[in-house]
C-alpha positions in Angstrom: -9.2 20.6 -6.3 -10.8 18.6 -3.5 -8.8 17.3 -0.6 -9.0 14.8 2.4 -8.3 15.8 5.9 -7.4 12.8 8.0 -6.7 12.4 11.8 -4.5 9.3 11.9 -3.4 6.9 14.6 -6.7 5.1 15.1 -7.4 1.6 14.9 -10.3 0.5 12.6 -12.7 -2.5 12.8 -15.3 -3.8 10.5 -16.1 -5.3 7.1 -15.3 -4.1 3.7 -16.7 -5.2 0.3 -14.3 -4.7 -2.6 -15.9 -3.0 -5.6 -16.0 -4.5 -9.0 -12.7 -4.6 -10.8 -11.9 -1.3 -12.6 -9.5 -2.7 -15.1 -11.9 -5.5 -16.0 -14.7 -3.1 -16.3 -12.9 -0.8 -18.9 -12.4 -4.0 -21.1 -15.8 -5.5 -20.6 -17.7 -2.3 -21.3 -15.6 -1.7 -24.4 -16.5 -5.2 -25.6 -20.2 -4.2 -26.0 -19.4 -2.5 -29.2 -18.7 -5.9 -30.7 -22.4 -6.8 -31.0 -25.9 -5.3 -31.8 -27.4 -7.4 -29.0 -28.1 -6.5 -25.5 -25.3 -7.0 -22.8 -25.9 -7.0 -19.1 -23.0 -6.2 -16.8 -23.2 -6.3 -13.0 -20.8 -5.2 -10.2 -19.8 -2.1 -12.1 -17.8 0.2 -9.9 -19.1 3.8 -9.5 -15.8 5.4 -10.1 -14.7 8.4 -12.3 -12.8 6.4 -15.0 -15.6 3.8 -15.6 -18.3 6.5 -15.6 -16.4 8.4 -18.2 -16.2 5.3 -20.4 -20.0 4.7 -20.0 -20.5 8.4 -21.0 -18.4 7.9 -24.0 -20.5 4.8 -24.9 -23.6 6.9 -24.8 -22.0 9.5 -27.0 -21.2 6.8 -29.6 -24.9 5.9 -29.8 -24.9 3.0 -27.4 -28.2 2.6 -25.5 -27.1 2.5 -21.8 -29.7 1.8 -19.0 -29.1 1.4 -15.4 -31.1 -1.7 -14.3 -30.1 -2.3 -10.8 -27.5 -1.6 -8.1 -24.1 -1.5 -10.0 -25.8 -3.1 -12.9 -26.2 -1.7 -16.6 -27.4 -3.0 -19.9 -25.7 -1.9 -23.0 -26.9 -2.2 -26.7 -24.7 -1.1 -29.6 -27.3 -1.6 -32.3 -27.0 2.1 -33.8 -23.6 3.2 -33.2 -22.6 6.6 -34.6 -19.2 5.8 -35.9 -18.7 9.3 -37.3 -18.5 10.6 -33.8 -14.9 9.4 -33.5 -14.1 12.2 -36.0 -15.4 14.9 -33.8 -13.6 17.4 -31.5 -15.8 16.4 -28.6 -14.6 12.8 -29.0 -11.0 14.1 -29.2 -11.5 15.9 -25.8 -13.4 13.0 -24.1 -11.3 10.2 -25.4 -8.1 12.0 -24.4 -9.3 12.3 -20.8 -9.4 8.6 -20.2 -6.6 6.0 -20.5 -9.2 3.2 -20.9 -10.5 4.8 -24.0 -7.9 2.9 -26.0 -10.0 -0.3 -25.5 -12.7 0.9 -27.9 -10.4 1.0 -30.9 -10.3 -2.9 -31.4 -14.0 -3.4 -31.3 -14.7 -0.4 -33.6 -12.1 -1.5 -36.1 -13.2 -5.0 -36.4 -17.0 -4.3 -36.5 -17.0 -1.0 -38.3 -13.8 -1.0 -40.3 -12.3 2.0 -38.4 -11.1 2.9 -35.0 -9.6 6.3 -34.0 -8.4 7.6 -30.6 -6.5 10.6 -29.4 -3.6 10.1 -27.1 -5.2 8.7 -24.0 -4.8 10.3 -20.6 -4.6 8.6 -17.2 -1.8 8.4 -14.5 1.4 10.2 -15.0 3.6 7.1 -14.0 6.0 7.0 -16.8 5.8 5.9 -20.4 2.7 3.9 -21.2 3.3 3.2 -24.9 0.6 1.9 -27.3 2.8 0.2 -29.9 1.5 -3.4 -28.9 -2.0 -2.5 -29.7 -1.3 -1.0 -33.1 1.3 -3.4 -34.2 -1.3 -6.2 -33.4 -3.9 -4.4 -35.5 -1.5 -4.2 -38.3 -0.8 -7.8 -38.1 -4.4 -8.4 -38.6 -4.3 -6.3 -41.8 -5.3 -2.8 -40.7 -3.6 0.3 -42.0 -2.2 2.5 -39.1 -1.6 6.2 -39.3 -0.5 8.7 -36.7 -1.1 12.4 -36.6 1.8 13.5 -34.6 0.8 17.1 -34.4 -2.6 16.5 -33.0 -1.5 13.2 -31.3 -4.5 11.2 -33.0 -4.2 7.5 -33.9 -6.1 5.9 -36.7 -6.5 2.3 -37.9 -8.7 1.3 -40.8 -9.5 -2.0 -42.6 -12.3 -3.3 -44.7 -12.0 -6.7 -43.0 -9.4 -8.0 -40.6 -7.6 -11.3 -41.4 -6.2 -13.7 -38.8 -2.6 -14.0 -38.3 0.1 -15.4 -36.0 1.8 -12.8 -33.7 4.4 -12.7 -31.0 3.6 -9.7 -28.8 6.6 -7.6 -27.9 5.3 -7.3 -24.4 2.7 -9.2 -22.4 0.4 -6.0 -22.3 -2.9 -6.7 -20.7 -4.9 -3.9 -22.5 -2.9 -4.7 -25.7 -3.9 -8.3 -25.5 -7.5 -7.5 -24.8 -7.7 -5.0 -27.7 -6.3 -7.6 -30.2 -8.5 -10.4 -28.9 -11.5 -8.3 -29.4 -10.4 -7.3 -32.9 -9.6 -10.9 -33.8 -12.9 -12.2 -32.6 -14.6 -11.0 -35.7 -11.7 -11.3 -38.1 -11.6 -13.8 -41.0 -9.6 -16.9 -40.2 -7.5 -17.8 -37.1 -5.4 -15.6 -35.0 -2.7 -16.9 -32.6 -1.3 -14.5 -30.0 1.9 -15.6 -28.3 3.3 -13.9 -25.2 -0.3 -13.0 -24.5 -1.3 -11.5 -21.1 -3.3 -13.9 -18.9 -4.5 -11.8 -16.0 -7.8 -12.8 -14.4 -9.5 -9.8 -16.1 -8.1 -10.9 -19.5 -9.6 -14.4 -18.8 -12.9 -12.9 -17.8 -13.1 -10.9 -21.2 -12.3 -14.1 -23.0 -14.9 -16.0 -21.2 -17.5 -13.5 -21.9 -16.6 -13.3 -25.6 -16.9 -17.1 -25.7 -20.5 -16.8 -24.3 -21.2 -14.3 -27.0 -20.2 -16.8 -29.6 -16.5 -16.2 -30.1 -14.1 -19.1 -30.3 -11.1 -18.5 -28.1 -8.9 -21.3 -26.7 -5.8 -21.2 -24.4 -7.7 -18.9 -22.0 -5.5 -18.4 -18.8 -2.2 -19.1 -20.7 0.2 -17.0 -22.7 -0.9 -18.6 -26.0 -4.3 -17.6 -27.3 -6.0 -19.0 -30.4 -8.9 -17.0 -31.8 -11.0 -18.4 -34.6 -12.9 -15.6 -36.1 -16.8 -15.6 -36.4 -19.2 -13.6 -38.4 -21.0 -12.1 -35.5 -21.4 -12.1 -31.7 -24.5 -12.0 -29.6 -25.6 -10.7 -26.3 -24.9 -12.2 -22.9 -24.7 -11.3 -19.2 -21.5 -10.8 -17.2 -20.5 -10.1 -13.6 -17.3 -8.3 -12.8 -14.8 -9.9 -10.3 -14.0 -8.0 -7.1 -11.0 -5.6 -7.6 -7.8 -7.3 -6.5 -6.1 -4.0 -6.1 -8.8 -2.9 -3.6 -8.4 -6.1 -1.8 -4.6 -5.6 -1.6 -5.0 -2.1 -0.4 -7.3 -3.2 2.3 -4.9 -5.8 3.5 -2.2 -3.0 3.7 -4.7 -0.8 5.4 -5.4 -3.3 8.2 -1.6 -3.8 8.8 -0.6 -0.2 8.9 -3.4 0.9 11.3 -3.3 -2.3 13.5 -6.9 -2.9 12.6 -9.2 -6.0 12.6 -10.8 -6.0 9.1 -12.7 -8.7 7.1 -12.7 -8.3 3.4 -15.6 -10.0 2.0 -16.1 -12.0 -1.2 -12.6 -11.5 -2.5 -12.6 -14.3 -5.1 -9.6 -15.7 -3.5 -8.6 -18.1 -6.4 -8.2 -14.9 -8.6 -5.9 -13.2 -6.2 -2.8 -15.1 -7.3 0.4 -14.3 -5.4 -1.0 -11.2 -3.7 -1.8 -12.8 -0.3 1.6 -14.6 -0.3 3.5 -11.2 -0.9 1.8 -9.5 1.9 2.5 -12.5 4.1 6.2 -12.2 3.3 5.9 -8.8 5.0 4.7 -10.6 8.1 1.0 -9.8 7.8 -1.2 -12.4 9.1 -4.5 -13.3 7.3 -7.1 -16.1 7.4 -9.4 -17.3 4.6 -12.9 -17.7 5.9 -15.0 -19.1 3.1 -14.4 -16.5 0.4 -13.7 -13.8 3.0 -10.2 -12.6 4.0 -9.8 -12.0 7.7 -7.0 -9.7 8.7 -6.4 -9.6 12.5 -5.0 -6.7 14.4 -1.4 -7.0 14.8 1.0 -5.1 17.0 3.9 -5.7 14.7 4.9 -7.6 11.6 8.4 -8.6 10.3 9.7 -8.8 6.8 10.9 -12.1 5.5 14.3 -12.6 4.1 15.5 -14.8 1.3 16.8 -18.3 2.4 20.4 -17.2 2.6 19.5 -14.3 4.9 19.8 -11.6 2.1 17.4 -8.7 2.0 14.0 -9.5 0.4 13.2 -8.0 -3.1 9.6 -7.5 -4.1 9.2 -6.8 -7.9 6.3 -6.5 -10.3 5.9 -8.9 -13.3 3.3 -10.0 -15.7 0.7 -12.4 -14.3 1.0 -14.6 -12.5 3.7 -12.3 -11.1 2.9 -9.5 -8.7 0.9 -6.7 -10.1 2.6 -3.3 -10.3 -0.6 -1.6 -9.1 0.1 -2.8 -5.6 3.8 -2.1 -5.2 3.0 1.4 -3.9 0.8 -0.2 -1.1 3.7 -2.8 -0.4 6.1 0.2 0.0 4.0 2.1 2.3 3.2 -1.0 4.5 7.0 -1.9 4.7 7.7 1.5 6.4 6.3 0.4 9.8 7.5 -3.3 9.5 10.5 -4.8 11.3 13.4 -5.3 8.7 14.1 -4.0 5.2 12.9 -4.7 1.7 13.9 -3.6 -1.8 11.1 -2.7 -3.9 11.7 -3.0 -7.7 9.1 -1.3 -9.9 10.2 -2.5 -13.4 7.3 -1.3 -15.6 6.8 2.5 -14.8 9.7 4.7 -14.2 7.8 7.4 -12.4 5.6 5.4 -10.0 8.0 5.6 -7.2 8.3 9.4 -7.2 5.8 9.8 -4.3 8.2 8.4 -1.7 9.3 12.0 -0.9 5.9 12.5 0.8 6.5 9.4 2.9 10.1 10.5 3.9 8.4 13.9 4.9 6.2 11.8 7.2 9.3 10.1 8.8 9.7 7.0 6.8 13.2 5.7 6.2 13.3 5.2 2.4 16.2 5.4 -0.1 15.3 5.9 -3.6 17.9 4.1 -5.4 16.8 5.2 -8.9 13.5 5.7 -10.8 12.7 1.9 -10.6 14.1 0.9 -7.1 13.5 1.9 -3.5 15.0 0.5 -0.3 12.6 0.7 2.8 14.0 0.5 6.2 11.2 -0.6 8.4 10.6 1.5 11.6 9.0 -1.4 13.3 6.6 1.1 14.9 9.4 2.5 17.1 8.7 5.8 15.4 5.3 6.6 14.0 4.7 8.4 10.8 3.7 12.1 11.3 0.8 14.0 9.6 1.8 16.2 6.8 0.2 18.0 3.8 0.7 16.3 0.5 -0.7 15.9 -3.0 -1.8 12.7 -4.7 0.2 12.1 -8.0 -1.8 9.0 -9.3 -4.5 6.6 -8.3 -2.3 4.0 -6.5 0.1 6.5 -4.9 -2.8 8.4 -3.7 -4.4 5.5 -1.7 -0.9 4.5 -0.5 -0.5 8.1 1.1 -4.0 7.7 2.4 -3.1 4.6 4.3 0.1 6.3 5.5 -2.0 9.2 6.8 -4.5 7.0 8.5 -1.7 5.3 10.5 0.2 8.6 11.1 0.0 10.7 14.3 -1.7 13.9 13.9 -3.5 15.5 11.0 -2.7 15.0 7.3 -4.1 16.7 4.3 -4.1 15.0 0.8 -4.8 17.4 -2.1 -5.9 16.3 -5.7 -8.0 13.3 -4.5 -9.7 13.4 -7.7 -7.0 10.9 -8.6 -8.1 8.6 -5.8 -11.6 8.9 -7.0 -10.8 7.7 -10.3 -10.1 4.3 -8.9 -11.8 3.9 -5.4 -15.5 4.1 -5.0 -16.6 6.3 -2.0 -13.5 5.5 -0.2 -14.0 8.1 2.6 -17.6 6.9 3.3 -16.4 3.4 3.5 -13.4 4.1 5.8 -15.6 6.2 8.1 -17.8 3.2 8.7 -14.7 1.4 10.0 -14.1 4.2 12.4 -11.7 6.2 10.4 -11.5 10.1 11.0 -11.5 11.5 7.4 -13.3 14.4 6.0 -13.7 15.5 2.3 -13.1 19.1 1.6 -14.2 20.8 -1.7 
């Protein structure tokens, strides 16, 4: 188990280029299974979860070729569908949350899609009902082997249908959209997710020959086609990295420029950080964060304590609530963090309390942060990363803290952040990776 050793309390300075969006990559790479023609994808992040999915594609018989810096071509013209019956597939598929995204493409093109219970972050229940109810609505037969935790859907040919999703699941919507793109007839999805990454998937599918309307709204209409062709696609910059870097700059009193952020795709993210008192300036498509001695949390109009909660797009992404919580520890004022979606995601706050933060964990979903206003610095401690986002939040806390911190289980951070230690060292951070 690898670790980071960090000497904190240092101001950083420089430029950061956000990696390609992890969550978009998992959808887009899965979509190559929908066609026998070649697809070129660029700005692919070199991170564990994405690399695992690319390896899974190779195991399925997809021709994968690295054609440039962060650019790959994929051609699924000889897919070995029988591989999904093997023990090797059960082991590999179960090690990656994003593996669920291959089920829709396999089902609609080859008539069957299987998947073991996916892995990923231990942040609470992450049910898959939306995916499989959607496939059943399209006419697939669903079976679940509870003893082996193995899911199966099968159909000779999917048929379009109207459906109202029980939740606006991003991966669920993406999976159903991919399945419906080759179904017979028209599919209407109400309460669909409309995140930028889902919009990107729909735009790519349309370039491949799909007929999807309503992109960017919560009402999608997919007119099924007989086949899809090849295309080229570039991933958006990762909005979670952008938000993480905003928080990093604020906590470490650093002057940082985040390059090429695709500002129009960030939604409410900049505004939420600004409500914590963090200043920023848009320069072209770069986000400049000046060094700030202090920042003060806003209140509601009536003077009551600010609440920041997650919500489906265009609401605030749950992936950044951990960052918001950490940043608030050194602000002036107080804030209530309400994590609605995952009941275990706030369980890392005990590490921050050990560092000197003033946080009240009200229940599994809510935490009140009483900002220290830099009157008391966080102190370095030894801790363990429980998941990707909490891991980076603890890393940001350690970089701002006085003294030495050690973070174990950094494989969790590597799953979502590309060469994060190297990139931080270029800004002047004192961080060492220990095997």
